[in-house]
N, C-alpha and C positions, 0 to 999 in steps of 0.2 A: 297566488302562491309563487314564491321565488323559484326561478329555474336553477337547478343544480348543474354543475359541470357533469356531463355524461359522456364518458369515453366509450366509443363504439367498439374499441378493440385494444388489446395490449399494445399494438403498434402505435395507436394514437397517443397513448400514455407515454410510451417510450420516446416518441417524437417531442412531446411537450417537455419531458424531463431533459432530453438532450439539449433543446433550445435554452432552457433555464440554466443548465449547468454551463453551457458555452458562454452565456451572458455573464454569469457569475465569474467565470475564469477571466473574461475580458475586463470586467470591472475591477478585479483585485490584482490583476497581473501588471505587466509593464505599462507605463504611460504611453498612450497611442493617440496622437493628434488627429489621425485620419478618422477616428471614430466619433469625433465631436458632433458631427451632424446627426449621427444615429442616436446619441444620448442627450444632446443639448449641453454637454459638458465634456471635458477631456477625461476619459476613464483611465484608470491605472493607479493602484495604490502601492505598486512595487512589491507586492506579496507574491513574488515569482514562484517560490517553492510551493505555496499553497495552490496557486493557479495551475502549476504543472501537475500537481496531485489530482486536481479536479479533472484536468484533461486526460490523465491516465485512466481515471475511473470511467470517464466518458468513453474512451476507446474500448475498455473492457466491456462496458455495457453494450456498445454497438456491435462488438464481436460476439456477444452472447456469453461472456465469461461471468461466472457467478463466484463471488468470494464469500467464504465462511470464516468468520473470526471467532477464535476461542478465547474467552476471557474468564477470569475467576481469581480466587485467592491463590497465594503462593502454594506451590506443591499440591495442587488439587487434581492433577492428572491431565492437564491440557495437552502437553507435548506427548504424553503416553497415549492419549486418545487419538491424536493425529497419526502417531506411529502405527497404531492398530488399524486405522482406516487405510493407511498406505500399504500395510502388510509388510513393513520392514522397520527396523530400528534406525531411523534417520536422525531424529532430533534427540538432543541430550535430555535425559530424564532420570531423576533420582528423588530421594526423599527430601533433599535440600533444594532450594531454588536454583535453577540452571539457566532459564531463558532471561537474557539481559536486555534485549531490545525487541521491538516488534519485528517479526520475521515472516515474510510472505513466501509461500512455496508455489512456484509456477512450473509448468511443464514445457520445456523448450528442447532445442537440439543439443545445446551445450550443457555441461554439468559444471557449474561454478556458482559463486556467491558474489552478489553486487551489494556492497555496503554503501548506503547513501548517507553522507554526513550533513550536518547542519551548516557547515562552512560553505560559502559560495565562491565560485571562481570569478575571473574578471568579467565574464558575460552574465554574472548573477544567476548561474545555474549551480545546483548542488554538486559538490565534489564527490566523486564516487571512487571506491577502491574495489578492485576485482581480485578475488582470491579463491583458493580451493576450499572445498567443504572442510577438510581437516584443519586448515589454518583458521577458518572461521570459528570452528568449535573450540580451538585452542585459545583464540584471542577474545571471543565474545561470549564469555560465560559470566554469570554473576560472581563477583569477587567479594569475599567476606570483609576485606579490608576497606573497600570503597564501593558499596553496592550501587551507587548512583553515578559512577564515573562515565558510563556510556550514555546516559540520559543527557549529559552536558554536551556531547560532541556528535552523536549519531542520531539520525532521524529514524531510519529503519534499514532492514536488509532484505534482499530478495534472493532466495535460494532457487536456482534454476536446475531442474532435474531433467535427465535425458529420457525418462520413461513416459508413457502415455498418460499416466495419472487416472483420475476418475473422470468418466464421460469424455474420454479423449482430451483431457486437459482443460475442459470447460469449467470444471470446479477447481477452485484454488483455495488453499487453506492459509489462514493468517494466525500465527501463534503469538501470544502476547505475554509479557512479563506478568507476574502475579500482581494483584491489586491490594 
């Protein structure tokens, strides 16, 4: 009988997942001649945005942060449900579509919004714009004249809230545009 992988604990599984995610980030990230001996080839596909996203997820996992993403059809109540779970009217919600880009809610010391653009700077890192919540909601709402305008230029946004959130900020919410 073939032996199955048997993880003795969640810690073992977390370690294996961390190692795999780090290897994936190395392989798709910047070209790195120093890793040739490790892999037998020079890793790096220059998919730096994706590599950085994997590393951010890895950091969250190692810190014990749990993200819950809300997806569904347009105007199905995703933002309304998140508002109800937060106990306040934070996200724009109405009968017409409002959420224009993937929006992550995290709990930090500052209250601001970081908009991560698809455009890269000279170091091949995503360009970021920092703004107030009010400015974010004024600028990043679904526009009836060009509903896809943000998809072309923006990767996602991170709303940093100054309260403790759920489970002292260990649970984060991700609101998505309708499908």
